[in-house]
CHARMM internal coordinates of N, CA and C (Angstrom, degrees):
IC EDIT
DIST 1 N 1 CA 1.5151
DIST 1 CA 1 C 1.4848
ANGL 1 N 1 CA 1 C 113.59
DIST 1 C 2 N 1.3557
ANGL 1 CA 1 C 2 N 117.15
DIHE 1 N 1 CA 1 C 2 N -36.51
DIST 2 N 2 CA 1.5232
ANGL 1 C 2 N 2 CA 119.55
DIHE 1 CA 1 C 2 N 2 CA -179.36
DIST 2 CA 2 C 1.6498
ANGL 2 N 2 CA 2 C 105.54
DIHE 1 C 2 N 2 CA 2 C -74.26
DIST 2 C 3 N 1.2577
ANGL 2 CA 2 C 3 N 119.30
DIHE 2 N 2 CA 2 C 3 N -28.86
DIST 3 N 3 CA 1.4547
ANGL 2 C 3 N 3 CA 117.89
DIHE 2 CA 2 C 3 N 3 CA 178.08
DIST 3 CA 3 C 1.4640
ANGL 3 N 3 CA 3 C 109.45
DIHE 2 C 3 N 3 CA 3 C -70.84
DIST 3 C 4 N 1.3183
ANGL 3 CA 3 C 4 N 120.61
DIHE 3 N 3 CA 3 C 4 N -36.54
DIST 4 N 4 CA 1.4462
ANGL 3 C 4 N 4 CA 125.70
DIHE 3 CA 3 C 4 N 4 CA 177.09
DIST 4 CA 4 C 1.5843
ANGL 4 N 4 CA 4 C 111.81
DIHE 3 C 4 N 4 CA 4 C -63.71
DIST 4 C 5 N 1.2871
ANGL 4 CA 4 C 5 N 114.35
DIHE 4 N 4 CA 4 C 5 N -38.16
DIST 5 N 5 CA 1.4801
ANGL 4 C 5 N 5 CA 120.55
DIHE 4 CA 4 C 5 N 5 CA -176.63
DIST 5 CA 5 C 1.5531
ANGL 5 N 5 CA 5 C 106.97
DIHE 4 C 5 N 5 CA 5 C -70.51
DIST 5 C 6 N 1.4442
ANGL 5 CA 5 C 6 N 114.79
DIHE 5 N 5 CA 5 C 6 N -39.90
DIST 6 N 6 CA 1.4835
ANGL 5 C 6 N 6 CA 114.90
DIHE 5 CA 5 C 6 N 6 CA -178.64
DIST 6 CA 6 C 1.5719
ANGL 6 N 6 CA 6 C 110.15
DIHE 5 C 6 N 6 CA 6 C -72.98
DIST 6 C 7 N 1.2886
ANGL 6 CA 6 C 7 N 114.06
DIHE 6 N 6 CA 6 C 7 N -22.68
DIST 7 N 7 CA 1.5011
ANGL 6 C 7 N 7 CA 114.02
DIHE 6 CA 6 C 7 N 7 CA -175.32
DIST 7 CA 7 C 1.5698
ANGL 7 N 7 CA 7 C 108.13
DIHE 6 C 7 N 7 CA 7 C -80.06
DIST 7 C 8 N 1.2502
ANGL 7 CA 7 C 8 N 114.90
DIHE 7 N 7 CA 7 C 8 N -26.71
DIST 8 N 8 CA 1.5808
ANGL 7 C 8 N 8 CA 116.85
DIHE 7 CA 7 C 8 N 8 CA 177.41
DIST 8 CA 8 C 1.5564
ANGL 8 N 8 CA 8 C 113.70
DIHE 7 C 8 N 8 CA 8 C -76.16
DIST 8 C 9 N 1.2521
ANGL 8 CA 8 C 9 N 120.30
DIHE 8 N 8 CA 8 C 9 N -29.15
DIST 9 N 9 CA 1.3670
ANGL 8 C 9 N 9 CA 127.50
DIHE 8 CA 8 C 9 N 9 CA -172.13
DIST 9 CA 9 C 1.5468
ANGL 9 N 9 CA 9 C 113.45
DIHE 8 C 9 N 9 CA 9 C -61.87
DIST 9 C 10 N 1.2689
ANGL 9 CA 9 C 10 N 119.82
DIHE 9 N 9 CA 9 C 10 N -19.65
DIST 10 N 10 CA 1.4393
ANGL 9 C 10 N 10 CA 122.12
DIHE 9 CA 9 C 10 N 10 CA -178.50
DIST 10 CA 10 C 1.4970
ANGL 10 N 10 CA 10 C 118.99
DIHE 9 C 10 N 10 CA 10 C -85.46
DIST 10 C 11 N 1.3982
ANGL 10 CA 10 C 11 N 115.30
DIHE 10 N 10 CA 10 C 11 N 0.08
DIST 11 N 11 CA 1.4733
ANGL 10 C 11 N 11 CA 127.16
DIHE 10 CA 10 C 11 N 11 CA -173.92
DIST 11 CA 11 C 1.4930
ANGL 11 N 11 CA 11 C 107.09
DIHE 10 C 11 N 11 CA 11 C -113.63
DIST 11 C 12 N 1.3832
ANGL 11 CA 11 C 12 N 118.73
DIHE 11 N 11 CA 11 C 12 N 142.19
DIST 12 N 12 CA 1.3588
ANGL 11 C 12 N 12 CA 120.11
DIHE 11 CA 11 C 12 N 12 CA 173.52
DIST 12 CA 12 C 1.5770
ANGL 12 N 12 CA 12 C 109.37
DIHE 11 C 12 N 12 CA 12 C -75.57
DIST 12 C 13 N 1.3534
ANGL 12 CA 12 C 13 N 119.52
DIHE 12 N 12 CA 12 C 13 N -27.66
DIST 13 N 13 CA 1.5178
ANGL 12 C 13 N 13 CA 124.11
DIHE 12 CA 12 C 13 N 13 CA -177.82
DIST 13 CA 13 C 1.6026
ANGL 13 N 13 CA 13 C 104.38
DIHE 12 C 13 N 13 CA 13 C -80.39
DIST 13 C 14 N 1.2018
ANGL 13 CA 13 C 14 N 122.47
DIHE 13 N 13 CA 13 C 14 N -22.36
DIST 14 N 14 CA 1.4935
ANGL 13 C 14 N 14 CA 118.66
DIHE 13 CA 13 C 14 N 14 CA -169.10
DIST 14 CA 14 C 1.4717
ANGL 14 N 14 CA 14 C 117.52
DIHE 13 C 14 N 14 CA 14 C 84.19
DIST 14 C 15 N 1.3325
ANGL 14 CA 14 C 15 N 118.06
DIHE 14 N 14 CA 14 C 15 N 5.33
DIST 15 N 15 CA 1.3895
ANGL 14 C 15 N 15 CA 127.32
DIHE 14 CA 14 C 15 N 15 CA -179.51
DIST 15 CA 15 C 1.5143
ANGL 15 N 15 CA 15 C 108.75
DIHE 14 C 15 N 15 CA 15 C -86.79
DIST 15 C 16 N 1.3038
ANGL 15 CA 15 C 16 N 121.20
DIHE 15 N 15 CA 15 C 16 N 145.06
DIST 16 N 16 CA 1.4571
ANGL 15 C 16 N 16 CA 123.61
DIHE 15 CA 15 C 16 N 16 CA 167.17
DIST 16 CA 16 C 1.6013
ANGL 16 N 16 CA 16 C 109.04
DIHE 15 C 16 N 16 CA 16 C -75.11
DIST 16 C 17 N 1.2654
ANGL 16 CA 16 C 17 N 116.35
DIHE 16 N 16 CA 16 C 17 N 176.77
DIST 17 N 17 CA 1.3216
ANGL 16 C 17 N 17 CA 124.57
DIHE 16 CA 16 C 17 N 17 CA -175.02
DIST 17 CA 17 C 1.6044
ANGL 17 N 17 CA 17 C 113.22
DIHE 16 C 17 N 17 CA 17 C -66.45
DIST 17 C 18 N 1.3020
ANGL 17 CA 17 C 18 N 105.40
DIHE 17 N 17 CA 17 C 18 N -43.16
DIST 18 N 18 CA 1.4965
ANGL 17 C 18 N 18 CA 116.80
DIHE 17 CA 17 C 18 N 18 CA 175.49
DIST 18 CA 18 C 1.5122
ANGL 18 N 18 CA 18 C 115.20
DIHE 17 C 18 N 18 CA 18 C -69.22
DIST 18 C 19 N 1.3762
ANGL 18 CA 18 C 19 N 114.34
DIHE 18 N 18 CA 18 C 19 N -39.57
DIST 19 N 19 CA 1.4752
ANGL 18 C 19 N 19 CA 119.49
DIHE 18 CA 18 C 19 N 19 CA 177.26
DIST 19 CA 19 C 1.5781
ANGL 19 N 19 CA 19 C 106.28
DIHE 18 C 19 N 19 CA 19 C -67.24
DIST 19 C 20 N 1.2812
ANGL 19 CA 19 C 20 N 118.93
DIHE 19 N 19 CA 19 C 20 N -38.62
DIST 20 N 20 CA 1.5607
ANGL 19 C 20 N 20 CA 119.82
DIHE 19 CA 19 C 20 N 20 CA -176.97
DIST 20 CA 20 C 1.5227
ANGL 20 N 20 CA 20 C 102.59
DIHE 19 C 20 N 20 CA 20 C -68.36
DIST 20 C 21 N 1.2525
ANGL 20 CA 20 C 21 N 121.78
DIHE 20 N 20 CA 20 C 21 N -40.27
DIST 21 N 21 CA 1.4237
ANGL 20 C 21 N 21 CA 116.25
DIHE 20 CA 20 C 21 N 21 CA -174.35
DIST 21 CA 21 C 1.6099
ANGL 21 N 21 CA 21 C 113.98
DIHE 20 C 21 N 21 CA 21 C -70.18
DIST 21 C 22 N 1.3532
ANGL 21 CA 21 C 22 N 111.43
DIHE 21 N 21 CA 21 C 22 N -34.16
DIST 22 N 22 CA 1.4524
ANGL 21 C 22 N 22 CA 114.70
DIHE 21 CA 21 C 22 N 22 CA 177.02
DIST 22 CA 22 C 1.5283
ANGL 22 N 22 CA 22 C 110.53
DIHE 21 C 22 N 22 CA 22 C -70.04
DIST 22 C 23 N 1.3596
ANGL 22 CA 22 C 23 N 117.98
DIHE 22 N 22 CA 22 C 23 N -36.48
DIST 23 N 23 CA 1.4028
ANGL 22 C 23 N 23 CA 123.19
DIHE 22 CA 22 C 23 N 23 CA 175.50
DIST 23 CA 23 C 1.5886
ANGL 23 N 23 CA 23 C 111.63
DIHE 22 C 23 N 23 CA 23 C -57.56
DIST 23 C 24 N 1.4121
ANGL 23 CA 23 C 24 N 112.57
DIHE 23 N 23 CA 23 C 24 N -46.10
DIST 24 N 24 CA 1.4310
ANGL 23 C 24 N 24 CA 122.18
DIHE 23 CA 23 C 24 N 24 CA -170.29
DIST 24 CA 24 C 1.6101
ANGL 24 N 24 CA 24 C 103.19
DIHE 23 C 24 N 24 CA 24 C -65.76
DIST 24 C 25 N 1.3644
ANGL 24 CA 24 C 25 N 115.84
DIHE 24 N 24 CA 24 C 25 N -47.13
DIST 25 N 25 CA 1.5023
ANGL 24 C 25 N 25 CA 118.16
DIHE 24 CA 24 C 25 N 25 CA 179.65
DIST 25 CA 25 C 1.5341
ANGL 25 N 25 CA 25 C 110.00
DIHE 24 C 25 N 25 CA 25 C -53.69
DIST 25 C 26 N 1.3284
ANGL 25 CA 25 C 26 N 114.94
DIHE 25 N 25 CA 25 C 26 N -51.95
DIST 26 N 26 CA 1.4260
ANGL 25 C 26 N 26 CA 117.89
DIHE 25 CA 25 C 26 N 26 CA -179.11
DIST 26 CA 26 C 1.4163
ANGL 26 N 26 CA 26 C 111.83
DIHE 25 C 26 N 26 CA 26 C -59.25
DIST 26 C 27 N 1.3258
ANGL 26 CA 26 C 27 N 118.50
DIHE 26 N 26 CA 26 C 27 N -45.29
DIST 27 N 27 CA 1.4290
ANGL 26 C 27 N 27 CA 121.14
DIHE 26 CA 26 C 27 N 27 CA -178.16
DIST 27 CA 27 C 1.6245
ANGL 27 N 27 CA 27 C 114.20
DIHE 26 C 27 N 27 CA 27 C -63.71
DIST 27 C 28 N 1.2989
ANGL 27 CA 27 C 28 N 115.42
DIHE 27 N 27 CA 27 C 28 N -44.26
DIST 28 N 28 CA 1.4494
ANGL 27 C 28 N 28 CA 119.08
DIHE 27 CA 27 C 28 N 28 CA 170.04
DIST 28 CA 28 C 1.4900
ANGL 28 N 28 CA 28 C 118.78
DIHE 27 C 28 N 28 CA 28 C -62.07
DIST 28 C 29 N 1.2652
ANGL 28 CA 28 C 29 N 118.70
DIHE 28 N 28 CA 28 C 29 N -31.26
DIST 29 N 29 CA 1.3874
ANGL 28 C 29 N 29 CA 123.94
DIHE 28 CA 28 C 29 N 29 CA -175.68
DIST 29 CA 29 C 1.6898
ANGL 29 N 29 CA 29 C 101.66
DIHE 28 C 29 N 29 CA 29 C -79.04
DIST 29 C 30 N 1.3609
ANGL 29 CA 29 C 30 N 117.98
DIHE 29 N 29 CA 29 C 30 N -40.16
DIST 30 N 30 CA 1.4427
ANGL 29 C 30 N 30 CA 116.56
DIHE 29 CA 29 C 30 N 30 CA 175.54
DIST 30 CA 30 C 1.5544
ANGL 30 N 30 CA 30 C 116.36
DIHE 29 C 30 N 30 CA 30 C -69.25
DIST 30 C 31 N 1.3101
ANGL 30 CA 30 C 31 N 113.83
DIHE 30 N 30 CA 30 C 31 N -30.45
DIST 31 N 31 CA 1.3794
ANGL 30 C 31 N 31 CA 116.93
DIHE 30 CA 30 C 31 N 31 CA 175.45
DIST 31 CA 31 C 1.5385
ANGL 31 N 31 CA 31 C 117.63
DIHE 30 C 31 N 31 CA 31 C -72.08
DIST 31 C 32 N 1.3460
ANGL 31 CA 31 C 32 N 111.02
DIHE 31 N 31 CA 31 C 32 N -40.78
DIST 32 N 32 CA 1.4816
ANGL 31 C 32 N 32 CA 114.88
DIHE 31 CA 31 C 32 N 32 CA 172.14
DIST 32 CA 32 C 1.4679
ANGL 32 N 32 CA 32 C 112.57
DIHE 31 C 32 N 32 CA 32 C -62.88
DIST 32 C 33 N 1.3834
ANGL 32 CA 32 C 33 N 124.41
DIHE 32 N 32 CA 32 C 33 N -44.64
DIST 33 N 33 CA 1.4204
ANGL 32 C 33 N 33 CA 127.75
DIHE 32 CA 32 C 33 N 33 CA 174.97
DIST 33 CA 33 C 1.5387
ANGL 33 N 33 CA 33 C 108.87
DIHE 32 C 33 N 33 CA 33 C -52.51
DIST 33 C 34 N 1.4367
ANGL 33 CA 33 C 34 N 118.24
DIHE 33 N 33 CA 33 C 34 N -59.33
DIST 34 N 34 CA 1.3322
ANGL 33 C 34 N 34 CA 121.70
DIHE 33 CA 33 C 34 N 34 CA 177.91
DIST 34 CA 34 C 1.5979
ANGL 34 N 34 CA 34 C 116.62
DIHE 33 C 34 N 34 CA 34 C -46.41
DIST 34 C 35 N 1.3669
ANGL 34 CA 34 C 35 N 111.01
DIHE 34 N 34 CA 34 C 35 N -45.89
DIST 35 N 35 CA 1.4377
ANGL 34 C 35 N 35 CA 119.54
DIHE 34 CA 34 C 35 N 35 CA -172.98
DIST 35 CA 35 C 1.6695
ANGL 35 N 35 CA 35 C 108.06
DIHE 34 C 35 N 35 CA 35 C -63.51
DIST 35 C 36 N 1.3849
ANGL 35 CA 35 C 36 N 109.78
DIHE 35 N 35 CA 35 C 36 N -45.04
DIST 36 N 36 CA 1.4143
ANGL 35 C 36 N 36 CA 114.51
DIHE 35 CA 35 C 36 N 36 CA -177.50
DIST 36 CA 36 C 1.5415
ANGL 36 N 36 CA 36 C 110.30
DIHE 35 C 36 N 36 CA 36 C -64.18
DIST 36 C 37 N 1.3808
ANGL 36 CA 36 C 37 N 118.37
DIHE 36 N 36 CA 36 C 37 N -40.97
DIST 37 N 37 CA 1.4823
ANGL 36 C 37 N 37 CA 119.47
DIHE 36 CA 36 C 37 N 37 CA 179.05
DIST 37 CA 37 C 1.4671
ANGL 37 N 37 CA 37 C 110.83
DIHE 36 C 37 N 37 CA 37 C -64.23
DIST 37 C 38 N 1.4731
ANGL 37 CA 37 C 38 N 118.21
DIHE 37 N 37 CA 37 C 38 N -34.60
DIST 38 N 38 CA 1.5874
ANGL 37 C 38 N 38 CA 121.18
DIHE 37 CA 37 C 38 N 38 CA 176.52
DIST 38 CA 38 C 1.4058
ANGL 38 N 38 CA 38 C 108.54
DIHE 37 C 38 N 38 CA 38 C -64.32
DIST 38 C 39 N 1.3234
ANGL 38 CA 38 C 39 N 116.50
DIHE 38 N 38 CA 38 C 39 N -46.35
DIST 39 N 39 CA 1.4490
ANGL 38 C 39 N 39 CA 121.48
DIHE 38 CA 38 C 39 N 39 CA -173.37
DIST 39 CA 39 C 1.5956
ANGL 39 N 39 CA 39 C 112.02
DIHE 38 C 39 N 39 CA 39 C -64.94
DIST 39 C 40 N 1.3060
ANGL 39 CA 39 C 40 N 112.58
DIHE 39 N 39 CA 39 C 40 N -37.87
DIST 40 N 40 CA 1.4746
ANGL 39 C 40 N 40 CA 119.45
DIHE 39 CA 39 C 40 N 40 CA 172.87
DIST 40 CA 40 C 1.4585
ANGL 40 N 40 CA 40 C 114.66
DIHE 39 C 40 N 40 CA 40 C -65.59
DIST 40 C 41 N 1.3687
ANGL 40 CA 40 C 41 N 116.75
DIHE 40 N 40 CA 40 C 41 N -41.24
DIST 41 N 41 CA 1.4580
ANGL 40 C 41 N 41 CA 124.95
DIHE 40 CA 40 C 41 N 41 CA 177.67
DIST 41 CA 41 C 1.5113
ANGL 41 N 41 CA 41 C 110.84
DIHE 40 C 41 N 41 CA 41 C -58.27
DIST 41 C 42 N 1.3379
ANGL 41 CA 41 C 42 N 111.58
DIHE 41 N 41 CA 41 C 42 N -50.58
DIST 42 N 42 CA 1.4060
ANGL 41 C 42 N 42 CA 122.45
DIHE 41 CA 41 C 42 N 42 CA -176.78
DIST 42 CA 42 C 1.5997
ANGL 42 N 42 CA 42 C 111.65
DIHE 41 C 42 N 42 CA 42 C -62.68
DIST 42 C 43 N 1.3363
ANGL 42 CA 42 C 43 N 113.26
DIHE 42 N 42 CA 42 C 43 N -39.25
DIST 43 N 43 CA 1.4817
ANGL 42 C 43 N 43 CA 116.74
DIHE 42 CA 42 C 43 N 43 CA 175.07
DIST 43 CA 43 C 1.5320
ANGL 43 N 43 CA 43 C 110.61
DIHE 42 C 43 N 43 CA 43 C -64.74
DIST 43 C 44 N 1.2837
ANGL 43 CA 43 C 44 N 116.08
DIHE 43 N 43 CA 43 C 44 N -43.85
DIST 44 N 44 CA 1.5648
ANGL 43 C 44 N 44 CA 115.67
DIHE 43 CA 43 C 44 N 44 CA -177.90
DIST 44 CA 44 C 1.4999
ANGL 44 N 44 CA 44 C 108.40
DIHE 43 C 44 N 44 CA 44 C -68.42
DIST 44 C 45 N 1.3362
ANGL 44 CA 44 C 45 N 125.91
DIHE 44 N 44 CA 44 C 45 N -31.61
DIST 45 N 45 CA 1.3789
ANGL 44 C 45 N 45 CA 120.72
DIHE 44 CA 44 C 45 N 45 CA 179.87
DIST 45 CA 45 C 1.4831
ANGL 45 N 45 CA 45 C 112.71
DIHE 44 C 45 N 45 CA 45 C -78.84
DIST 45 C 46 N 1.3903
ANGL 45 CA 45 C 46 N 117.24
DIHE 45 N 45 CA 45 C 46 N -27.78
DIST 46 N 46 CA 1.4238
ANGL 45 C 46 N 46 CA 121.54
DIHE 45 CA 45 C 46 N 46 CA 171.51
DIST 46 CA 46 C 1.4816
ANGL 46 N 46 CA 46 C 110.01
DIHE 45 C 46 N 46 CA 46 C -64.79
DIST 46 C 47 N 1.4104
ANGL 46 CA 46 C 47 N 115.55
DIHE 46 N 46 CA 46 C 47 N -43.49
DIST 47 N 47 CA 1.5694
ANGL 46 C 47 N 47 CA 117.72
DIHE 46 CA 46 C 47 N 47 CA 178.71
DIST 47 CA 47 C 1.5378
ANGL 47 N 47 CA 47 C 108.78
DIHE 46 C 47 N 47 CA 47 C -59.44
DIST 47 C 48 N 1.3868
ANGL 47 CA 47 C 48 N 120.84
DIHE 47 N 47 CA 47 C 48 N -37.89
DIST 48 N 48 CA 1.3881
ANGL 47 C 48 N 48 CA 121.44
DIHE 47 CA 47 C 48 N 48 CA -168.66
DIST 48 CA 48 C 1.5505
ANGL 48 N 48 CA 48 C 107.97
DIHE 47 C 48 N 48 CA 48 C -82.50
DIST 48 C 49 N 1.3286
ANGL 48 CA 48 C 49 N 117.93
DIHE 48 N 48 CA 48 C 49 N -40.01
DIST 49 N 49 CA 1.4604
ANGL 48 C 49 N 49 CA 120.16
DIHE 48 CA 48 C 49 N 49 CA 177.10
DIST 49 CA 49 C 1.5350
ANGL 49 N 49 CA 49 C 112.60
DIHE 48 C 49 N 49 CA 49 C -148.76
DIST 49 C 50 N 1.3584
ANGL 49 CA 49 C 50 N 115.48
DIHE 49 N 49 CA 49 C 50 N 101.31
DIST 50 N 50 CA 1.4663
ANGL 49 C 50 N 50 CA 115.11
DIHE 49 CA 49 C 50 N 50 CA -173.41
DIST 50 CA 50 C 1.5980
ANGL 50 N 50 CA 50 C 115.04
DIHE 49 C 50 N 50 CA 50 C -64.25
DIST 50 C 51 N 1.3273
ANGL 50 CA 50 C 51 N 112.70
DIHE 50 N 50 CA 50 C 51 N 148.94
DIST 51 N 51 CA 1.4258
ANGL 50 C 51 N 51 CA 115.74
DIHE 50 CA 50 C 51 N 51 CA -176.78
DIST 51 CA 51 C 1.4456
ANGL 51 N 51 CA 51 C 112.59
DIHE 50 C 51 N 51 CA 51 C -80.99
DIST 51 C 52 N 1.1984
ANGL 51 CA 51 C 52 N 118.39
DIHE 51 N 51 CA 51 C 52 N -29.71
DIST 52 N 52 CA 1.5211
ANGL 51 C 52 N 52 CA 126.21
DIHE 51 CA 51 C 52 N 52 CA -179.43
DIST 52 CA 52 C 1.6055
ANGL 52 N 52 CA 52 C 106.31
DIHE 51 C 52 N 52 CA 52 C -100.03
DIST 52 C 53 N 1.3199
ANGL 52 CA 52 C 53 N 112.23
DIHE 52 N 52 CA 52 C 53 N 127.52
DIST 53 N 53 CA 1.5047
ANGL 52 C 53 N 53 CA 115.92
DIHE 52 CA 52 C 53 N 53 CA -175.52
DIST 53 CA 53 C 1.5582
ANGL 53 N 53 CA 53 C 108.84
DIHE 52 C 53 N 53 CA 53 C -65.59
DIST 53 C 54 N 1.3013
ANGL 53 CA 53 C 54 N 114.19
DIHE 53 N 53 CA 53 C 54 N 155.67
DIST 54 N 54 CA 1.3536
ANGL 53 C 54 N 54 CA 125.47
DIHE 53 CA 53 C 54 N 54 CA 178.54
DIST 54 CA 54 C 1.5622
ANGL 54 N 54 CA 54 C 112.66
DIHE 53 C 54 N 54 CA 54 C -89.77
DIST 54 C 55 N 1.3234
ANGL 54 CA 54 C 55 N 115.71
DIHE 54 N 54 CA 54 C 55 N -164.61
DIST 55 N 55 CA 1.5077
ANGL 54 C 55 N 55 CA 113.02
DIHE 54 CA 54 C 55 N 55 CA -177.68
DIST 55 CA 55 C 1.4870
ANGL 55 N 55 CA 55 C 112.44
DIHE 54 C 55 N 55 CA 55 C -64.37
DIST 55 C 56 N 1.3669
ANGL 55 CA 55 C 56 N 120.49
DIHE 55 N 55 CA 55 C 56 N -25.43
DIST 56 N 56 CA 1.4450
ANGL 55 C 56 N 56 CA 118.64
DIHE 55 CA 55 C 56 N 56 CA 177.53
DIST 56 CA 56 C 1.4517
ANGL 56 N 56 CA 56 C 116.02
DIHE 55 C 56 N 56 CA 56 C -87.34
DIST 56 C 57 N 1.5135
ANGL 56 CA 56 C 57 N 117.61
DIHE 56 N 56 CA 56 C 57 N 9.33
DIST 57 N 57 CA 1.3665
ANGL 56 C 57 N 57 CA 121.54
DIHE 56 CA 56 C 57 N 57 CA -178.76
DIST 57 CA 57 C 1.5064
ANGL 57 N 57 CA 57 C 114.15
DIHE 56 C 57 N 57 CA 57 C 68.69
DIST 57 C 58 N 1.3695
ANGL 57 CA 57 C 58 N 123.28
DIHE 57 N 57 CA 57 C 58 N -144.78
DIST 58 N 58 CA 1.4026
ANGL 57 C 58 N 58 CA 121.99
DIHE 57 CA 57 C 58 N 58 CA -179.21
DIST 58 CA 58 C 1.5408
ANGL 58 N 58 CA 58 C 110.60
DIHE 57 C 58 N 58 CA 58 C -96.71
DIST 58 C 59 N 1.2540
ANGL 58 CA 58 C 59 N 117.17
DIHE 58 N 58 CA 58 C 59 N 33.02
DIST 59 N 59 CA 1.4254
ANGL 58 C 59 N 59 CA 120.27
DIHE 58 CA 58 C 59 N 59 CA -178.94
DIST 59 CA 59 C 1.5027
ANGL 59 N 59 CA 59 C 114.36
DIHE 58 C 59 N 59 CA 59 C -61.19
DIST 59 C 60 N 1.3771
ANGL 59 CA 59 C 60 N 120.62
DIHE 59 N 59 CA 59 C 60 N -30.53
DIST 60 N 60 CA 1.4160
ANGL 59 C 60 N 60 CA 125.39
DIHE 59 CA 59 C 60 N 60 CA 167.90
DIST 60 CA 60 C 1.5899
ANGL 60 N 60 CA 60 C 111.91
DIHE 59 C 60 N 60 CA 60 C -62.35
DIST 60 C 61 N 1.1909
ANGL 60 CA 60 C 61 N 117.81
DIHE 60 N 60 CA 60 C 61 N -43.53
DIST 61 N 61 CA 1.3911
ANGL 60 C 61 N 61 CA 118.36
DIHE 60 CA 60 C 61 N 61 CA -179.31
DIST 61 CA 61 C 1.5313
ANGL 61 N 61 CA 61 C 109.97
DIHE 60 C 61 N 61 CA 61 C -64.52
DIST 61 C 62 N 1.3096
ANGL 61 CA 61 C 62 N 114.34
DIHE 61 N 61 CA 61 C 62 N -46.14
DIST 62 N 62 CA 1.5392
ANGL 61 C 62 N 62 CA 119.02
DIHE 61 CA 61 C 62 N 62 CA 178.69
DIST 62 CA 62 C 1.4392
ANGL 62 N 62 CA 62 C 111.31
DIHE 61 C 62 N 62 CA 62 C -59.55
DIST 62 C 63 N 1.3307
ANGL 62 CA 62 C 63 N 121.13
DIHE 62 N 62 CA 62 C 63 N -44.49
DIST 63 N 63 CA 1.3494
ANGL 62 C 63 N 63 CA 119.72
DIHE 62 CA 62 C 63 N 63 CA 175.87
DIST 63 CA 63 C 1.5123
ANGL 63 N 63 CA 63 C 117.60
DIHE 62 C 63 N 63 CA 63 C -63.78
DIST 63 C 64 N 1.2957
ANGL 63 CA 63 C 64 N 116.89
DIHE 63 N 63 CA 63 C 64 N -31.79
DIST 64 N 64 CA 1.3853
ANGL 63 C 64 N 64 CA 124.29
DIHE 63 CA 63 C 64 N 64 CA 175.34
DIST 64 CA 64 C 1.5296
ANGL 64 N 64 CA 64 C 112.00
DIHE 63 C 64 N 64 CA 64 C -67.31
DIST 64 C 65 N 1.3104
ANGL 64 CA 64 C 65 N 116.09
DIHE 64 N 64 CA 64 C 65 N -37.91
DIST 65 N 65 CA 1.4754
ANGL 64 C 65 N 65 CA 123.27
DIHE 64 CA 64 C 65 N 65 CA -178.35
DIST 65 CA 65 C 1.5678
ANGL 65 N 65 CA 65 C 107.45
DIHE 64 C 65 N 65 CA 65 C -72.22
DIST 65 C 66 N 1.2447
ANGL 65 CA 65 C 66 N 114.55
DIHE 65 N 65 CA 65 C 66 N -38.83
DIST 66 N 66 CA 1.5336
ANGL 65 C 66 N 66 CA 125.78
DIHE 65 CA 65 C 66 N 66 CA -178.95
DIST 66 CA 66 C 1.5891
ANGL 66 N 66 CA 66 C 105.88
DIHE 65 C 66 N 66 CA 66 C -59.94
DIST 66 C 67 N 1.3253
ANGL 66 CA 66 C 67 N 111.70
DIHE 66 N 66 CA 66 C 67 N -52.76
DIST 67 N 67 CA 1.4167
ANGL 66 C 67 N 67 CA 123.94
DIHE 66 CA 66 C 67 N 67 CA 179.02
DIST 67 CA 67 C 1.4804
ANGL 67 N 67 CA 67 C 112.94
DIHE 66 C 67 N 67 CA 67 C -53.96
DIST 67 C 68 N 1.3442
ANGL 67 CA 67 C 68 N 115.94
DIHE 67 N 67 CA 67 C 68 N -53.74
DIST 68 N 68 CA 1.4787
ANGL 67 C 68 N 68 CA 124.30
DIHE 67 CA 67 C 68 N 68 CA 179.95
DIST 68 CA 68 C 1.5522
ANGL 68 N 68 CA 68 C 111.80
DIHE 67 C 68 N 68 CA 68 C -64.27
DIST 68 C 69 N 1.3160
ANGL 68 CA 68 C 69 N 119.80
DIHE 68 N 68 CA 68 C 69 N -37.92
DIST 69 N 69 CA 1.4178
ANGL 68 C 69 N 69 CA 117.70
DIHE 68 CA 68 C 69 N 69 CA 176.86
DIST 69 CA 69 C 1.5569
ANGL 69 N 69 CA 69 C 108.51
DIHE 68 C 69 N 69 CA 69 C -73.16
DIST 69 C 70 N 1.2334
ANGL 69 CA 69 C 70 N 122.80
DIHE 69 N 69 CA 69 C 70 N -34.05
DIST 70 N 70 CA 1.4746
ANGL 69 C 70 N 70 CA 121.87
DIHE 69 CA 69 C 70 N 70 CA 176.19
DIST 70 CA 70 C 1.6301
ANGL 70 N 70 CA 70 C 110.13
DIHE 69 C 70 N 70 CA 70 C -66.26
DIST 70 C 71 N 1.3981
ANGL 70 CA 70 C 71 N 118.16
DIHE 70 N 70 CA 70 C 71 N -28.94
DIST 71 N 71 CA 1.3867
ANGL 70 C 71 N 71 CA 115.37
DIHE 70 CA 70 C 71 N 71 CA 178.35
DIST 71 CA 71 C 1.4967
ANGL 71 N 71 CA 71 C 108.67
DIHE 70 C 71 N 71 CA 71 C -79.45
DIST 71 C 72 N 1.2500
ANGL 71 CA 71 C 72 N 120.27
DIHE 71 N 71 CA 71 C 72 N -34.17
DIST 72 N 72 CA 1.4698
ANGL 71 C 72 N 72 CA 124.74
DIHE 71 CA 71 C 72 N 72 CA -178.57
DIST 72 CA 72 C 1.5406
ANGL 72 N 72 CA 72 C 108.83
DIHE 71 C 72 N 72 CA 72 C -63.08
DIST 72 C 73 N 1.4139
ANGL 72 CA 72 C 73 N 115.81
DIHE 72 N 72 CA 72 C 73 N -44.29
DIST 73 N 73 CA 1.4172
ANGL 72 C 73 N 73 CA 121.66
DIHE 72 CA 72 C 73 N 73 CA -178.58
DIST 73 CA 73 C 1.4553
ANGL 73 N 73 CA 73 C 111.90
DIHE 72 C 73 N 73 CA 73 C -69.97
DIST 73 C 74 N 1.4874
ANGL 73 CA 73 C 74 N 111.58
DIHE 73 N 73 CA 73 C 74 N -29.18
DIST 74 N 74 CA 1.5396
ANGL 73 C 74 N 74 CA 110.26
DIHE 73 CA 73 C 74 N 74 CA -178.77
DIST 74 CA 74 C 1.5330
ANGL 74 N 74 CA 74 C 111.12
DIHE 73 C 74 N 74 CA 74 C -75.07
DIST 74 C 75 N 1.3531
ANGL 74 CA 74 C 75 N 117.98
DIHE 74 N 74 CA 74 C 75 N -33.28
DIST 75 N 75 CA 1.4099
ANGL 74 C 75 N 75 CA 125.24
DIHE 74 CA 74 C 75 N 75 CA -174.29
DIST 75 CA 75 C 1.5708
ANGL 75 N 75 CA 75 C 106.23
DIHE 74 C 75 N 75 CA 75 C -73.38
DIST 75 C 76 N 1.2914
ANGL 75 CA 75 C 76 N 120.07
DIHE 75 N 75 CA 75 C 76 N -29.93
DIST 76 N 76 CA 1.4961
ANGL 75 C 76 N 76 CA 124.67
DIHE 75 CA 75 C 76 N 76 CA -178.34
DIST 76 CA 76 C 1.5249
ANGL 76 N 76 CA 76 C 115.14
DIHE 75 C 76 N 76 CA 76 C -82.48
END
COOR INIT
IC SEED 1 N 1 CA 1 C
IC BUILD
């Protein structure tokens, strides 16, 4: 037990070297999975509605807003 306490005093986190390595592996795996999910989500949103306008500019957005306002005024 005394050896274990001496081993932990060299670190700011209080983790031993093997515990720190295990935590690092888990952290990196979680980070990579999160990043892949985020990249996939961004790709799907880009495919659905591009952020940068195409050759017609934001005409599609303007048409959608015009349609939405027509529907709102129709219901009222």
